[in-house]
C-alpha positions in Angstrom: 55.9 -163.3 -178.1 53.3 -163.6 -175.3 50.5 -166.2 -175.5 48.0 -163.6 -176.8 50.2 -162.5 -179.6 50.8 -166.0 -180.7 47.0 -166.7 -180.7 46.6 -163.6 -182.9 49.3 -164.5 -185.2 47.7 -168.1 -185.6 44.3 -166.9 -186.1 45.3 -164.2 -188.5 46.9 -166.8 -190.8 43.5 -168.8 -191.0 41.7 -166.3 -193.1 43.6 -163.1 -193.0 40.9 -161.3 -191.0 42.5 -159.1 -188.7 39.3 -157.9 -186.9 38.4 -161.5 -186.1 41.9 -162.5 -185.1 42.3 -159.7 -182.6 38.9 -160.4 -181.0 39.9 -164.1 -180.7 43.1 -163.0 -179.1 41.6 -160.3 -177.1 38.0 -161.5 -176.2 37.3 -158.2 -174.2 37.3 -156.2 -177.1 33.9 -155.9 -178.8 33.9 -152.8 -180.8 35.6 -152.8 -184.3 36.9 -149.2 -183.8 38.3 -150.1 -180.5 40.1 -153.3 -182.2 41.5 -151.0 -185.1 43.0 -148.5 -182.5 44.3 -151.4 -180.4 45.6 -153.1 -183.4 47.6 -150.0 -184.4 48.8 -149.7 -181.0 50.1 -153.2 -181.1 51.6 -152.7 -184.5 53.6 -149.9 -182.8 54.7 -151.8 -180.0 55.8 -154.7 -182.0 57.8 -152.4 -184.2 59.4 -150.9 -181.2 60.1 -154.5 -179.9 61.6 -155.3 -183.3 63.9 -152.3 -183.2 65.1 -153.2 -179.6 65.9 -156.7 -180.7 67.9 -155.5 -183.7 69.9 -153.1 -181.4 70.6 -156.0 -179.0 71.7 -158.2 -182.0 74.2 -155.3 -183.1 75.5 -155.1 -179.6 76.2 -159.0 -179.5 77.8 -158.9 -182.8 80.0 -156.2 -181.5 80.9 -158.4 -178.5 81.5 -161.2 -180.9 84.1 -159.0 -182.8 85.8 -158.0 -179.5 86.3 -161.6 -178.7 87.5 -162.3 -182.2 90.2 -159.7 -181.8 91.3 -161.2 -178.3 91.4 -164.7 -179.8 93.5 -163.4 -182.7 95.9 -161.8 -180.4 96.1 -164.8 -178.2 96.7 -167.1 -181.1 99.5 -164.7 -182.3 101.1 -165.1 -179.0 101.1 -168.8 -179.0 102.3 -169.0 -182.6 105.3 -166.8 -181.8 106.2 -169.1 -178.9 105.9 -172.1 -181.1 108.2 -170.5 -183.7 110.8 -169.4 -180.9 111.1 -173.1 -180.1 111.1 -174.5 -183.5 107.6 -176.2 -183.1 105.7 -175.8 -186.6 102.2 -176.9 -187.7 103.2 -180.4 -188.5 104.5 -181.3 -185.1 102.4 -178.9 -183.1 101.5 -181.8 -180.5 105.0 -183.1 -180.0 105.9 -182.7 -176.4 102.6 -180.8 -175.8 101.4 -180.4 -172.2 97.7 -180.5 -172.0 95.0 -178.9 -169.7 91.6 -177.6 -169.6 90.2 -174.0 -170.1 87.5 -172.1 -168.2 84.8 -173.9 -170.0 86.2 -177.4 -169.4 87.7 -177.8 -172.8 90.9 -179.8 -173.4 93.7 -177.4 -174.6 97.4 -177.5 -175.1 98.8 -175.3 -172.1 102.6 -175.7 -173.0 105.4 -177.8 -174.3 108.2 -179.9 -172.5 111.0 -177.8 -174.3 109.5 -174.6 -173.2 111.0 -172.7 -170.1 108.7 -172.4 -167.1 108.1 -168.7 -167.8 107.2 -169.4 -171.7 104.8 -172.2 -170.4 103.1 -170.0 -168.2 102.7 -167.2 -170.9 101.6 -169.9 -173.6 99.1 -171.3 -170.9 97.6 -167.8 -170.4 97.6 -167.1 -174.3 95.9 -170.7 -174.8 93.2 -170.1 -172.1 92.4 -166.6 -173.4 92.3 -167.8 -176.9 89.9 -170.7 -176.1 87.6 -168.3 -173.9 87.5 -165.7 -176.5 86.5 -168.3 -179.1 83.7 -169.5 -176.9 82.5 -166.1 -176.2 82.4 -165.2 -179.7 80.4 -168.3 -180.7 77.9 -167.4 -177.7 77.6 -163.8 -178.9 77.0 -164.8 -182.3 74.2 -167.2 -181.5 72.5 -164.4 -179.2 72.9 -162.1 -182.2 71.0 -164.6 -184.3 68.4 -165.2 -181.8 67.8 -161.4 -181.6 67.5 -161.4 -185.4 64.9 -164.0 -185.3 63.0 -162.0 -182.5 63.3 -158.9 -184.6 61.8 -160.7 -187.6 59.0 -162.1 -185.5 58.1 -158.7 -184.1 58.4 -156.9 -187.6 56.0 -159.7 -189.1 53.7 -159.1 -186.1 53.9 -155.4 -186.6 52.9 -155.9 -190.2 49.9 -158.3 -189.2 48.7 -155.8 -186.7 49.0 -152.9 -189.2 47.1 -154.8 -191.7 44.5 -155.9 -189.3 44.0 -152.1 -188.3 43.8 -151.4 -192.1 41.2 -154.1 -192.8 39.1 -152.9 -189.8 39.3 -149.2 -190.9 38.3 -150.4 -194.5 35.4 -152.3 -193.2 34.3 -149.3 -191.1 34.5 -147.0 -194.1 32.6 -149.4 -196.1 29.9 -149.6 -193.4 29.9 -145.8 -193.1 29.7 -145.3 -196.9 26.7 -147.8 -196.8 25.0 -146.0 -194.0 25.6 -142.7 -195.7 23.8 -144.0 -199.0 20.9 -145.2 -196.6 20.5 -141.9 -195.1 20.7 -140.3 -198.5 18.1 -142.5 -200.0 15.8 -141.7 -196.9 16.2 -137.9 -197.4 15.6 -138.3 -201.2 12.5 -140.3 -200.4 10.9 -138.0 -197.9 11.9 -134.6 -199.2 9.1 -132.5 -200.6 8.3 -129.0 -201.4 7.2 -128.2 -198.0 10.2 -129.3 -196.1 13.0 -128.9 -198.8 14.4 -125.7 -197.1 14.7 -127.5 -193.6 18.2 -128.3 -192.4 17.4 -131.8 -192.2 17.0 -131.9 -196.0 19.8 -129.7 -197.0 21.8 -132.4 -198.4 19.5 -133.6 -201.0 20.9 -134.1 -204.5 21.0 -131.4 -207.0 18.6 -133.5 -209.2 16.1 -134.0 -206.4 16.1 -130.2 -205.6 15.6 -129.3 -209.1 12.6 -131.8 -209.4 11.2 -130.3 -206.2 11.8 -126.6 -207.5 9.8 -127.5 -210.8 7.1 -128.9 -208.6 7.1 -125.9 -206.3 6.7 -123.7 -209.7 3.7 -125.8 -210.5 2.3 -125.4 -207.1 2.4 -121.7 -207.2 1.1 -121.6 -210.5 -1.9 -123.7 -209.3 -2.2 -121.4 -206.4 -2.5 -118.3 -208.6 -5.1 -119.9 -210.6 -7.2 -121.3 -207.9 -6.7 -118.1 -205.7 -7.8 -116.0 -208.8 -10.9 -117.8 -209.2 -11.9 -117.9 -205.7 -11.2 -114.3 -205.3 -13.0 -113.4 -208.3 -16.0 -115.4 -207.2 -16.0 -114.0 -203.5 -15.5 -110.3 -204.7 -18.7 -110.6 -207.1 -20.7 -112.3 -204.2 -19.5 -109.6 -201.8 -20.3 -106.8 -204.2 -23.9 -108.3 -204.8 -24.5 -108.6 -201.0 -23.7 -104.8 -200.7 -25.6 -103.7 -203.7 -28.8 -102.4 -201.9 -26.6 -100.8 -199.2 -25.0 -98.1 -201.2 -21.8 -97.6 -203.1 -19.4 -97.6 -200.2 -20.8 -100.7 -198.6 -20.9 -102.3 -201.8 -17.0 -101.7 -202.2 -16.4 -102.8 -198.7 -18.2 -106.0 -199.0 -16.5 -106.5 -202.3 -13.0 -106.0 -200.6 -14.1 -108.4 -197.7 -15.3 -110.9 -200.2 -11.9 -110.6 -202.3 -9.8 -111.3 -199.0 -11.9 -114.2 -198.0 -11.7 -115.6 -201.6 -7.9 -115.2 -201.7 -7.7 -116.9 -198.3 -9.9 -119.7 -199.3 -8.0 -120.4 -202.4 -4.5 -120.3 -200.7 -5.8 -122.6 -198.1 -7.1 -125.0 -200.8 -3.9 -125.3 -202.5 -1.7 -125.3 -199.1 -4.0 -127.9 -197.8 -3.8 -130.2 -200.7 0.0 -129.9 -200.8 0.2 -130.5 -197.1 -1.5 -133.9 -197.5 0.4 -134.8 -200.8 2.7 -137.0 -198.9 0.2 -139.5 -198.1 -1.1 -142.1 -200.5 -4.6 -140.6 -200.4 -2.9 -137.1 -200.8 -1.1 -138.4 -203.9 -4.3 -139.3 -205.5 -5.9 -136.1 -204.6 -2.9 -134.0 -205.7 -3.1 -136.0 -209.2 -7.0 -135.3 -209.4 -6.6 -131.6 -208.5 -3.8 -131.1 -210.7 -5.8 -132.4 -213.6 -8.7 -130.1 -212.7 -6.7 -127.0 -212.4 -4.6 -127.9 -215.6 -8.0 -128.1 -217.4 -8.8 -124.5 -216.2 -6.2 -123.3 -218.9 -8.2 -124.5 -221.7 -11.0 -122.6 -223.3 -13.6 -125.4 -222.5 -12.3 -125.3 -218.8 -12.6 -121.7 -218.6 -16.2 -121.8 -219.9 -17.1 -124.5 -217.4 -15.6 -122.2 -214.6 -17.7 -119.3 -215.9 -20.7 -121.5 -216.0 -20.4 -122.9 -212.5 -20.0 -119.2 -210.9 -23.0 -117.8 -213.0 -21.1 -114.6 -213.6 -19.4 -113.1 -216.5 -15.6 -112.5 -216.7 -13.8 -110.4 -219.3 -10.9 -112.9 -219.3 -13.1 -115.3 -221.2 -13.3 -114.8 -224.9 -16.8 -113.8 -226.1 -17.0 -116.7 -228.4 -16.8 -119.3 -225.4 -19.1 -117.5 -223.0 -22.3 -119.5 -222.2 -25.6 -118.0 -222.5 -27.4 -116.7 -219.4 -30.9 -115.6 -218.6 -31.8 -112.1 -218.0 -31.6 -112.6 -214.2 -27.9 -113.3 -214.5 -28.2 -116.9 -213.5 -26.6 -119.8 -215.3 -28.9 -121.8 -217.8 -29.2 -125.5 -217.0 -27.2 -126.4 -220.2 -24.2 -124.8 -221.5 -25.0 -123.1 -224.7 -21.8 -121.7 -226.4 -22.1 -118.9 -229.0 
C-alpha cells in the first residue's frame, strides 16, 4: 500500500466517513463528486491489485508444489540407496558422510559403505532434496505474503467503494433537499398570472388546483365588474348622443360600451397584477368582498343607486325611488 492509501485506511477507520478520509489522504480533492468518482476509481484499482496478488499467490503455490515433487523424488532416490546397503531409519547416521547443500545447511552426502558412484548419486539426491525443500518453503511464504496483500487490497477496495457510496448518498440527500427548497419557492410564488409559465410548470397538483379555483373566481369577478362598467358607460354614451340623432346615439353608446368594458377589465387585471404584494393582498381581499356583495339584492340595489340609472336585472321590489329627472335621491328608498 502507498502512503496515501495507508492514510485513507487509517482515517476511514476513525469515523467511517469516506468523504473526509479521502480528502485527508488526497488534500487536492475539494469537490465531493470528484471525491466519489476518484474513490470508485481507487476501488477498481484496489480490486485489480487484489486480483493480481491472488494470481501471484497461486503461481507461488504452483512452484511450491513443483519443488515438493522434486524433493519427494530425491528422497525416494536416497531411500533406495540406503535400502540397497542395508541402512535403515534406525541407523541412518551410522557411517554417514556429511557436507553442506547450496544454502549452507549441513546434510548427509553419503556413507562409508557406499561405492564412489553411489556416494555421488546419493550426494546429488541429498542436495536436490534439501534445495527443493528450501525452495518449497520460500514459495509457500511468498504465496502467504501475496494472500495478505490481496486481503489488504480487497479491504481497501471495499473501503473505497463504501466511501464512494457514502459520498453519493450525501450528494443525493443534498440534491433532494435542494429540490424540496426549489419546489417550496415555486409553490410560494406561483400565482394565476404566471402559472402557465415554464418556470412554474412543476407546481404540485394541489397548488395548480388552488390557482385554477382562484382564476375562476377572478374571471367571475371580471365578468361582474366589466358588466357593470359596460352598462354604465353605455348609458352615459347613449345619453351624450341623445340630442344628436339616433345614429349618433347608437355610435356613442357603442363607444361607451367599449370604454366601459376596457375600464372594467383593466380594473380587475390591475388588481390581480398587484395581488402578490402585501398591499395587493389587502386590496384583493377588499375588492373581493365588494364584488361578492354585488351578488346580493342589497348590493345590486346599491350599484343601481350609485349609477342613477335603472336596470332590468334588478327586481322591481329592490329598485330605489328616483326623481322625475332620472337622478338618484339622496337616500335609498326601497319599494
